[in-house]
N, C-alpha and C positions, 0 to 999 in steps of 0.2 A: 592896384591894391584891391584885396578882397574886401567886400562889403557884407555885413552882417544886417538881414533886415528881421525884425520882430514887430508884431503889432502893438501900438503904444497902449500903455495901462490906462492913460485917460479917456481911451474910445472904447475899453472893456466895460467900464462901469455905468456909463448912460445905455450901451447896448443891453447888457444885462438888466438892469432896472427896467428897461422897456420890454424885454421878455416878460420880465415878473409881473409888471403892472397888466400886460395883454393878458397873461394867463389868469391873473386873479379875476378878472372883469367877469367871464362867464361862470367861474368858480363862485364868486359871490351870489350871482341870480340863481346857482344850483343850490346853496346852503339857504337862501331866502324861500324857495319852493319848499325845500325840506323843513324849514320853520314853520311853514304854511300849512303843510300836510300834518305835522305834528298837533297844530292848533285844530284843525278842522276834524280831528278825531273826536273832539268832545262838542261839535255842533251836533243840533237837533234835527233828526230825520223829519220829512214829510214829503209831499208831492208838488210836482209843477205841471203846468201846460205848456205845451210847446206853441209859441205865436208866431215865429220865424225860423226856418232852418235853411241853411244853404253852406254847400261846400265851396269855400273860395281856393282857388289855385293861385299859386304865385307863378313866378316868371318860368318859361318852358326849359330854361337851361339848369336850374336848381330843383325842379320837380317837387317844390314845398307846396303843403296844402294846410288850409285852416279852417276850424269851424265857425260859421258865421251863425248866431243862436241867439232868439230873445224868447224868455218865458216868464211865466207868471205863476208866483206861489202866495200862500197866506200864512201869515204870522202874526204873532201878538205885536202891536203897536209899540213904538219906544216908551211912550208914557205908560202904557199897560204894564209893560216888563217891569219899568221902575217903580209903579206904585202899586203892582200886584192885582191889576184888572185882567179881565179875560176876553177882550174884545180883539177880533182878527182883521188885518190889514191886508190889502193885496199889494204886493211887491211885484216889480219886474227888474229882470237882471239879464246879463249878458256873458257871465263867466261859466265856462263849461268844466273845465279843470284846473289843476294847480298851475299848469303851465300854458300861459297864454301865448299867442303868436304863432306863425307859420313855420312849419319843419317838416323834416321827411325822415324823421328817426322812428324806425320802427313803424308797426301797424296801428297805432293808437288813434290816430285822426280817421282813418276809414273805418275803423270796427265801431268807435263812439258814434260817428255819423250815421252808420248803418242802424244802429241801435235806436238812435233817437228818431231818425227818419222813420223807422219801422212803427214806432208809438205814435208818431204824428200822423201818419196814415190811417192807422187804427183808432184815432181820436182816443188814445189811453194815455194818462199822466205818467211821469217818469219821476224815478227817486230823486230827491233833492234834501240838502242839508244847509240850515241856517244857522248864522251865528246868534246865539241866545243874549250875548251882549250888545248886538247890532243887527236885528233881524231884517234890515235892509241888504245884507250882504249874504249872498248864497253860493252854492256851487252843484253842478250836477254830477260830477265824478271827483271824490276826493282821494283818489288812489295816486301813489307816486309812481310816475314813469321811470324806473329805474334804469331803462336803457338810455333816456335822456340825460338823466343824473349824472350816469356814468360817463356820457360823452363830455358833458360841460365839466364835470371833474378833471377830465384828463388834462384839460388847459393849465389849470394851477399846478397840477402834479408835473407835467412834461416842461411847460414853458416856464413855471415858477421856479421849479428845480434848476433847470439849465440855466435860465437867467440869473438865478441867485448865483450858481457855481461860477458863472461867467462874471458877475459883478464882484465876487469874493476874490476871485483870480486877480481882477484888476486892482483892488485893494491892496492885494499881498505883493503884487508887483511894484506899487508906488512904494510900500514899505520897504521893499526889498531895495537896498542901495547896491551901486554898483562896488564889487569887493575894492575897498580902498587900498592903495598902496602901503605895504607895510612899512613901519618907521625904519630909517637907514641906520640907526643906532640900537644897541643893545636894551630891549624893555627894563624899565625900573624892576628892579630886583630878580631881573631873569627870568621871569615868569611871563608865560602865553597863555592865555584863556582860551580854552577851546569852545565850539560852538556846535550844536546839533546839527548831524548832516540829515539830507532828505527833506522831503516837502511836508514836514509835520504839522506846522500851523495851518496851511492851506487845508490838508485832511480834516483837522479837527473842527475848523470852522464850517467847511463844507457838510461834514458829518452831522453838526449840531443843527444847521439850517434844513437839511434835508429831514432829520427826524422830525423837528417842530412841525414843518410843513405837511408832511406824509401822515404822520401820527395825528395831527389836529383834524386833518380832513377825514381820516378813517374813523377816528372816535365820533366826530360830529355826525357822520353818516349812520354809523352803526347806532347811535343812540336815538338818531330821527326815524330809522327804519322800523316799522311794525312787525315785520319778521325778515330773517335772513334770506337772501335771495343767491342765485349762483353768480349776479353780475358782483357780488361783494367780493368774491375771490380775486377780480382784478384789483380792486382798491387794497386789498391785504397785501398785494404783492410789493407795493413801495414801501409800506413799513418794514417788510421782511428784508428788502435791499437796505433799510436804514439800520436795521440790526447789524448786519455785516459791516457797515460803514462805521457804526459805532464801536462795534469790537475791535476795528483796526485803530480808530482814534484813542480808544482807551488804551492800546498797547502803547501808542507814542507817549501818553501822559504816563502811565506806568514806568516806561523807560527811564523818562526825566526824573521821575519821582525817586527810582530806584538807584540810577545811577549817578545824579547831580551834575556837578560841573567838572570836567578835567581842566588840569592846568600842566604844562610843560615848562620845566626849570631847567635851564643852562646849567651845566656843572663843569664842563671844560671846554675850550676852543670858542670860536665865534663864528656867528651866521655869516660866513664869507664863502663865496664860491670858490671851489677847489679846494676847501677845508673840510674838517670832520668834527662834528659836536657831539659831545658826550652829554646826554641830557636824562633827566629823570621825568617820568609821567606820573603825575600825582593824580590818583581817582579814587572814588569811594568804593567801587568794586574790585574787590581782589579776585584774582583768577582761581578757578576751580580745576580738578583733575580733567582731562580732556579739554578743555578750551584753548582756543587758538587766538595768540595775539598777533595780529596782522596789521602792517603798516604799509601805508602807500605814499611814496614821495612823488610830488608832481610840480612840473614847471608849467604854468599856464601863459597863453599870450591873450591879450585884449583885445577884441575885434567890435567895432561900434559904427552905428549908421550915423548918418546926417542929423538925428535927431537925439532921443534919449534912451535908445535900447542899446544894451552893452552884453556880450557874451564873453566869457572865459573860458577859452578852448585849449584843454590840454595838448600839448606838442611833444610831451615826454613823460613819463612815468616808470616808477620801478617799485617793484612789491619786495618786503621782507618780512622776517617773523622775528619775535623776540622771545627768549626763554623765560617761562613764567617762574621757574626755581629762583633766577637771580632776583626775583622782587624781595621786598621787605614790608613789614607793617610800618604805618606812618600816621602821624595824628590827623590826616585828612583820610586816611582808610588803607591805601595802598601805593608804595613807591616802586615803579618799575623802571630800571635803567634800560636806556635804548641809546644807539649809536646813529648818528644821521650823517652820512657821506653826501657832500654836495658836489656834483660835477664842476667842473672849472669852465668848460666850454657853453654853458648856458647863462643867459643875461641875469643880471640881479633885478631886485625888485625895483620897479620905476611905473610910471602911469601905463605903460602899455604890458608889463610882465609881472607875474606873480609867483610865489613858492607855497605850495601846501603841503601839509603833512596829515595825511588821515589816519586814525586809529581805530581799528574794528575789533570789538572782543567778539568772537565766534562762538557762541553756545546755544544749546537748545532753548526756545523760550525767548526771553527780553535781551536780547543782543544789544550790544552797544555801539555807537558810531559817533566819533567827534572829529572835528575837522580844526587845524590850527593853521594860522597865516604866518609863514615865516618871514622875517625880516633879514632877508638875504641880501648882502651888500657885493660890491664889485670884487674879485678876486685879486691875485698880484700882479695880474696883466698878462699878455700872450706870451711875454719871454720867459715865464716862470714855468718849471716843470710841475704838471698837476700829478697828484698822488696816483698812482695807478691802482686804483680799486676797481673790484668788478663794476660798481656803479659807474664809475667815470669812463672805463672803457666801454660799456654798454651804451651809455650817452654819447660817446664819441662817434661809435659805429653807427648809431641811429641817426645822429645828425650828417654822417659822411654818406650813408646809403640809404636814404629815405624811402626808397621803393621797398623796403622789407616791412615797414609799418602799412603801406598799401596792400602788401600781400597777406599779410596777418588779417586784415578787414576783407580778404575774398577778393580782392581787386588784382587783375594780373596786369603787369607791364611786360613788354616783349619789344624787342627791335624786330623792324619790318623794314627793310631796304635801308633806307637811310633815314628812316623816321622811328616814330615812338607809338606804340600801339597800346592804349589803356583799353581795358575790357572791363566794366562793370557788371557781372552777371545777374541773373535774377536769383531770387531766393537765398540772399547771402546771409540774411539775419534773422534766423528762425524765431528768437524770442519778441522781435518787433512784428514780424508776421504773423505770428500765432495770436499776439495781443489783438490785433487788427480784425482777424478771423473771428476770435473768441466773442469780441464786441458785436460784430455783424451778426453771429449767431445767437448771442442774447437778444438782440433787435429783433431778429427772426421769431424768434419765440414768443417775445412780447406783441408783436404784430399779429401772430396766429392767435393769441388770447384776446386780444381786442376784436379779431373776426369772429371769433368762436362766440363770446359771451355778450357782446356790445352789438354787432351786425356788420354786414358785408360794407356797408358805406364807410367804415373806418378805412377801408383800403383806399379812400379818396385822397388821403395825406400819408398813409404807412406805405403804400407802393412806391411812390415817388422817393421817399426817404429809405426805403429798402433799396431801390436802385442805385441811390447814391453811396449809401454805406458799403453795398457789395462791391460797388465798382472801385470805391476807395481802397477797399481791403485787398482786393485781386490786383489792383495797380501797383500797389506797395509790393506784392508777393512777385509778380511777374515783370515789373519795370525793369529794363536793361539798356545798356549802352555801350558803344563802342567811339573811343576817341582817339584819330590819328592826327599827330603832331609832326609835320615833315615840311622843309621846304618853304618855311614862313607861311604855312597855311594849317588850319585847324578843322578837320572833317569829323563831325559827330553823327552817328545813326543811333537814334533812341527810340523808344515806345515800349509799350506793353501788350498791345494787342494789334497794332499796326506800327511799322517802323517808319520814321522819317528821317531823312537825310539833310545835314546843312553843312555847307561848305563855306568857310569863312577865311578871309586873310587875317593874320594874327594881328595884324594893325587895325582891323577892324573892332577888334574886343578893345573896350574900354574899361572895363572892371570885371570881377566875378562877383555875383551876388552868393551869398553864403546864409541861408536861412536855417534857422535852428528853432523848429516849432514842434519837435517831436522828442520823448523821452522815456525810457524805459528803465525803471531802478535808477541807478547812477550814471547811466549812459545818455548823451544827447545824441541825435541822429541829424546830420544835415543834408540838405538838399542844396547842389550847387548848379550855377547857371551861368553862361556867358552872355554879357551884357554888349550889345554893338552899338556905335555911334548913332544908328538910326532909330534906337529904341527896341530893336528885336531882343528877346530872351530865349536863349538856345540852352536846355537842361543838359547836363551831361553825367549828372551823378544824384543818386537820391538814397537817402537812408544810409549815410555814411558816418561813422564814428569821429569824434573832433580831431585826433591826431592823422588819421587818413585825410579828412577834410582839408587840414592844413597843407599836406603833402600835394595834394592835387593842385590847390591853388598855386603852390610853390612851382609846380610843372607849367601851368599856364602861364604865370607870371615870366618864368624862364623864356617860354617859347615867343612870349611877346617882345622880350629885350632881344631876340637874336634878329 
């Protein structure tokens, strides 16, 4: 039996929150330093005498340094400030700049030490600023170290945004119920209520979170900065991304406001496998010249792991269009007649099977996508003659010759001697591969911006991620496999850079793992692997659409049964 594995939503939420908290800690320190820099702009200038100066080195691995300095300055005593007196008091302090502690970001530590050391050797005073409200507080350098601020702000921007996205994804998965089996009887009033397709809610929540964090940090940074620096271009990059995310989320909301909720009303026939239903689509949006009314009827199979992860995999689908001129005005907006033929050889709705009708209004701009769960019951039985419609014939041919589904997905099947050779070639799914390469390219540009505007040391964490991102993208493109099933044995040769060979007896395979963790548009991509009794996992297909994944599982299950 095929096993579908997915990460539990309960794990995503604490992991995402942990990422966000870890990211906001250094961001909080950065904003605190910026607030102090804004406050010191109004401090009173004076001079200070260097009493002790030393350059302290951290551990040899990190290469961090800090300035250990003691200095003395004179300022009005606190009681003189409060009472209007003019007496001066000597104070001693150790704060050199806004950012205390050891680090290796930029050359500020070395340059400041050299300046102070030169003044100490020449027995010259150095500039100093003290707080008029508290003369015991002073500083030798009130300039903001923008390279350090930019580095610390990367953590809330990257860790916070990524962690927030992970947590939101976990919340959305907890809210998303496994699609319930449709009722076995005709719904009340013959009306089915449609739901919006796509990942609309997740996109809206993520766009709001991204914009709140990125714009808040960017505005706080720009308001605190005495003047604009080149490093601010890096911070402005994240709100710019937020603009595009907000635009996409706004389209989702506008679609809902414009199109409303769609309903499907049964006019004649019944939702029975092997029958034909004449229905009316009730929608607020009337078609316009040039629009296409596209319907997709799909039969899905439920696949579930041992915990709470469920995936509905389409095993058969059929597309057809409706004539917009056949529609008519309706109190709800527009009534569009449609005929839905239901193949007789597919299972009715139960705990493991579902029927769905997807309606898409294809037009420039705010198109429409609605999904209806159909309450299809069992047909008249195997002895009855099914209606010979094109849909029924296509479904029967698909069930009888499942290899056609594999070939449609770019997977070739051929006889080799007395065995069957399944070839999963590289670069089969350009839409999936190009999205991975596009993300790797975006990350490369981001890493280059960090290197140029922040410093070479950003490569300490961007270079390892760079290697992982590009490895994943290239592996997705060039991964390939050959699986030979013959004589009770399954031989798999797979890999992307180097190929590995696995030779198994069919009886050694205890199950097929089917992982669905990738999606582009409306297509879910599956990774398949053989799991043996001793715990070994042998991959034999990557990036395979749902119907083809189901057929591959059937082939392996048939080989195990021989």
